[in-house]
C-alpha positions as CSV (number, residue, x, y, z in Angstrom):
1,M,-9.1,-18.2,19.5
2,R,-12.4,-17.4,17.8
3,V,-12.2,-16.2,14.2
4,P,-14.5,-13.2,13.4
5,R,-17.3,-13.8,11.0
6,Q,-16.2,-10.9,8.8
7,A,-12.8,-12.4,8.4
8,L,-14.3,-15.7,7.3
9,A,-16.7,-13.9,4.9
10,R,-13.8,-12.1,3.3
11,L,-11.8,-15.3,2.9
12,A,-14.7,-17.1,1.2
13,S,-14.2,-15.7,-2.3
14,P,-10.4,-16.3,-2.5
15,V,-11.0,-19.9,-1.4
16,V,-13.6,-20.4,-4.1
17,V,-11.2,-18.9,-6.7
18,L,-8.5,-21.3,-5.6
19,A,-10.9,-24.3,-5.7
20,V,-12.0,-23.4,-9.3
21,W,-8.4,-22.8,-10.3
22,Q,-7.4,-26.3,-9.0
23,I,-10.3,-28.0,-10.7
24,V,-9.6,-26.3,-14.0
25,S,-5.9,-27.2,-13.8
26,A,-6.7,-30.8,-12.8
27,A,-9.0,-31.2,-15.8
28,G,-6.2,-30.1,-18.1
29,L,-8.1,-27.0,-19.4
30,V,-5.0,-24.8,-18.6
31,S,-1.4,-25.8,-19.3
32,E,0.9,-26.1,-16.4
33,R,3.5,-24.0,-18.3
34,T,0.9,-21.2,-18.6
35,V,-0.6,-21.2,-15.2
36,P,0.5,-23.9,-12.7
37,A,-2.1,-25.4,-10.4
38,P,-2.4,-24.1,-6.8
39,S,-1.1,-27.5,-5.5
40,T,2.0,-27.1,-7.7
41,I,2.6,-23.5,-6.4
42,A,2.1,-24.7,-2.8
43,D,4.8,-27.4,-3.3
44,T,7.1,-24.8,-4.7
45,A,6.4,-22.4,-1.8
46,L,7.2,-25.2,0.7
47,E,10.4,-26.0,-1.1
48,L,11.5,-22.3,-1.2
49,F,10.5,-21.9,2.4
50,R,12.5,-24.8,3.6
51,D,15.7,-23.6,1.9
52,G,15.1,-20.0,3.2
53,T,14.8,-18.4,-0.2
54,L,11.2,-17.3,0.2
55,V,11.6,-16.0,3.7
56,E,14.7,-14.0,2.8
57,A,13.0,-12.5,-0.3
58,I,9.9,-11.5,1.7
59,L,11.9,-9.9,4.5
60,T,13.9,-7.9,2.0
61,S,10.8,-6.7,0.2
62,V,9.0,-5.8,3.4
63,Q,12.0,-3.7,4.6
64,R,12.0,-1.8,1.3
65,A,8.3,-1.3,1.3
66,G,8.4,-0.2,5.0
67,A,11.2,2.3,4.4
68,G,9.5,3.8,1.4
69,F,6.1,3.9,3.1
70,L,7.5,5.7,6.1
71,A,9.3,8.3,4.0
72,G,6.2,8.8,1.8
73,A,3.8,9.0,4.7
74,V,5.8,11.6,6.5
75,A,6.1,13.7,3.4
76,G,2.4,13.3,2.3
77,V,0.8,13.9,5.7
78,G,3.2,16.7,6.5
79,L,2.6,18.6,3.2
80,A,-1.2,18.0,3.6
81,L,-1.1,19.7,7.0
82,I,0.8,22.6,5.6
83,A,-1.5,23.0,2.7
84,G,-4.7,22.2,4.6
85,L,-4.3,24.5,7.6
86,S,-3.6,27.7,5.8
87,R,-4.2,29.5,2.5
88,L,-0.6,30.4,2.2
89,G,0.5,26.8,2.6
90,E,-2.1,25.7,0.0
91,H,-0.8,28.2,-2.5
92,A,2.8,27.2,-1.8
93,V,2.4,23.4,-1.7
94,D,-0.7,22.3,-3.7
95,P,0.3,23.5,-7.2
96,I,3.6,21.7,-6.9
97,M,2.0,18.5,-5.7
98,Q,-0.6,18.6,-8.4
99,M,2.1,19.0,-11.1
100,L,4.2,16.1,-9.6
101,R,1.1,13.9,-9.3
102,A,0.6,14.2,-13.1
103,L,4.0,12.7,-13.8
104,P,4.1,9.0,-14.7
105,L,5.5,7.3,-11.6
106,F,7.2,4.5,-13.4
107,G,8.6,6.8,-16.1
108,L,10.8,8.4,-13.4
109,I,12.8,5.2,-13.0
110,P,15.6,6.2,-15.4
111,L,15.9,9.6,-13.7
112,F,16.0,7.9,-10.2
113,I,18.8,5.6,-11.4
114,L,20.8,8.6,-12.6
115,W,20.2,10.4,-9.3
116,F,20.5,7.6,-6.8
117,G,22.4,4.8,-8.7
118,I,21.1,1.2,-8.8
119,G,21.2,0.4,-5.1
120,E,18.4,0.6,-2.5
121,A,17.8,4.4,-2.8
122,P,15.9,4.4,-6.1
123,K,13.7,1.5,-5.0
124,V,12.8,3.2,-1.7
125,A,12.3,6.6,-3.4
126,L,9.9,5.1,-6.0
127,V,7.8,3.5,-3.2
128,A,7.9,6.8,-1.2
129,L,6.7,8.8,-4.2
130,G,3.8,6.4,-4.8
131,V,2.7,6.5,-1.2
132,A,2.9,10.3,-0.8
133,F,0.3,11.4,-3.3
134,P,-2.8,9.4,-2.1
135,L,-2.0,10.4,1.5
136,Y,-1.6,14.0,0.6
137,L,-4.7,14.2,-1.5
138,N,-7.0,12.4,1.0
139,T,-5.6,14.1,4.1
140,F,-5.8,17.5,2.5
141,A,-9.4,16.8,1.4
142,G,-10.2,15.6,4.9
143,I,-8.9,18.7,6.5
144,R,-10.8,21.0,4.2
145,G,-13.9,18.9,4.5
146,V,-14.2,19.4,8.3
147,D,-17.5,21.2,9.1
148,G,-16.9,24.9,9.6
149,K,-19.5,24.9,12.4
150,L,-17.1,22.9,14.5
151,A,-14.6,25.8,14.4
152,E,-17.3,28.0,15.9
153,V,-17.8,25.5,18.7
154,A,-14.0,25.6,19.3
155,H,-14.2,29.4,19.4
156,V,-17.0,29.2,22.0
157,L,-14.9,26.7,24.0
158,R,-11.9,29.0,23.7
159,L,-9.7,26.4,22.2
160,S,-6.3,27.6,21.0
161,R,-5.1,27.2,17.4
162,I,-3.2,24.1,18.4
163,G,-6.2,22.8,20.3
164,L,-8.4,23.4,17.3
165,V,-6.1,21.4,15.1
166,F,-5.7,18.4,17.5
167,H,-9.3,18.3,18.9
168,I,-11.4,19.3,15.9
169,V,-9.5,19.3,12.5
170,L,-7.4,16.1,12.8
171,P,-10.2,13.9,14.2
172,G,-12.5,15.2,11.5
173,A,-10.0,14.5,8.8
174,L,-9.2,11.0,10.1
175,P,-11.7,9.0,8.1
176,Q,-10.5,10.5,4.8
177,A,-6.9,10.2,5.8
178,L,-7.4,6.4,6.5
179,V,-8.9,6.0,3.0
180,G,-5.6,7.6,1.7
181,L,-3.7,5.2,3.9
182,R,-5.3,2.2,2.3
183,Q,-4.8,3.5,-1.2
184,S,-1.1,4.4,-0.4
185,L,-0.4,0.9,0.9
186,G,-1.8,-0.6,-2.2
187,L,0.4,1.7,-4.3
188,A,3.4,0.9,-2.1
189,W,3.3,-2.8,-3.2
190,L,2.6,-1.9,-6.8
191,A,5.6,0.5,-6.9
192,L,7.7,-2.1,-5.1
193,I,7.0,-4.7,-7.8
194,V,8.4,-2.3,-10.4
195,A,11.1,-1.0,-8.2
196,E,12.5,-4.4,-7.6
197,Q,13.1,-4.8,-11.4
198,I,15.9,-2.2,-11.1
199,N,18.9,-4.4,-10.9
200,A,17.8,-6.0,-7.7
201,S,20.0,-8.8,-6.2
202,S,17.4,-9.8,-3.5
203,G,13.8,-9.6,-2.7
204,L,10.6,-10.9,-4.4
205,G,11.2,-9.0,-7.6
206,F,14.7,-10.6,-7.9
207,M,13.2,-14.0,-7.3
208,I,10.5,-13.4,-10.0
209,N,13.1,-12.1,-12.5
210,N,15.4,-15.0,-11.8
211,A,12.6,-17.5,-12.2
212,R,11.5,-15.9,-15.5
213,E,14.9,-16.5,-17.0
214,F,14.7,-20.2,-16.1
215,L,11.0,-20.4,-17.3
216,R,9.9,-21.3,-13.7
217,T,6.3,-20.1,-14.1
218,D,5.4,-21.6,-10.7
219,I,7.9,-19.3,-8.9
220,V,6.7,-16.2,-10.9
221,V,3.1,-16.9,-9.9
222,L,4.1,-17.6,-6.3
223,G,5.9,-14.3,-6.1
224,L,2.9,-12.4,-7.4
225,I,0.7,-14.3,-4.9
226,V,3.0,-13.2,-2.1
227,Y,2.8,-9.6,-3.2
228,A,-1.0,-9.8,-3.3
229,A,-1.1,-11.5,0.2
230,L,1.1,-8.8,1.7
231,G,-1.1,-6.1,0.2
232,L,-4.2,-7.9,1.6
233,L,-2.5,-8.2,5.0
234,T,-1.6,-4.5,5.2
235,D,-5.1,-3.6,4.1
236,A,-6.6,-5.8,6.8
237,I,-4.4,-4.0,9.4
238,V,-5.7,-0.6,8.2
239,R,-9.3,-1.9,8.3
240,L,-8.8,-3.0,11.9
241,L,-7.3,0.4,12.7
242,E,-10.3,2.1,11.1
243,R,-12.7,0.1,13.3
244,R,-10.8,1.0,16.4
245,A,-10.3,4.7,15.6
246,L,-13.7,5.4,14.1
247,T,-16.0,3.6,16.6
248,W,-18.0,6.8,16.9
249,R,-19.0,6.7,13.2
250,K,-22.0,4.5,12.2
251,G,-21.9,3.5,8.6
252,F,-24.6,2.2,6.3
253,L,-23.8,-1.5,6.9
254,S,-22.5,-1.1,10.5
């Protein structure tokens, strides 16, 4: 299977960073207790993979992120459609969303614990809330940014209201909505890192907390690298989706 040039180009800078990191660690410029070398972290990853700890933690975290993302995406896109497609919907939905968006996301954790307890619900709710706002804002902006002349074309073609939405408005809003999707996926992992500090008994956050208590810096850094890798993977999936869905759009560097 042939690897695309763009994929190789995007991997170049992380590989260079890892190489410099390894060289600096091997030269003794950075203490192993402060930041372990990549080779040490790789050995730790292999050890945790073999005993199943790493795989179980990743699967648990992915399930939480997936559930939160699905809930937040449905809410964000749904509310954006309501607000974007009518003035009445905008007056009803947008002020509330703007007020909620101003609240500190992580400051809501104590309230979520009071409402939902310390189980899975507050973790999923925190991720969902982090996902909903970027999707709402970008999808709403995309809908309102559709060229009004296209509505005149739809009128000439005698498209119904539903036809206008599906054939003109939604395709026109798709580029902006995909930007919101990329932002929301990044926030989903960021929210999950914090959410898994809420009395978690499994997942990457639990693994990191447990390692912190035993001063296992290598496991802490490994957990953070896995979070970053998952974020990079989901971003790559959305970028692929963008290229497939927006083949009609020619960009500056296309």
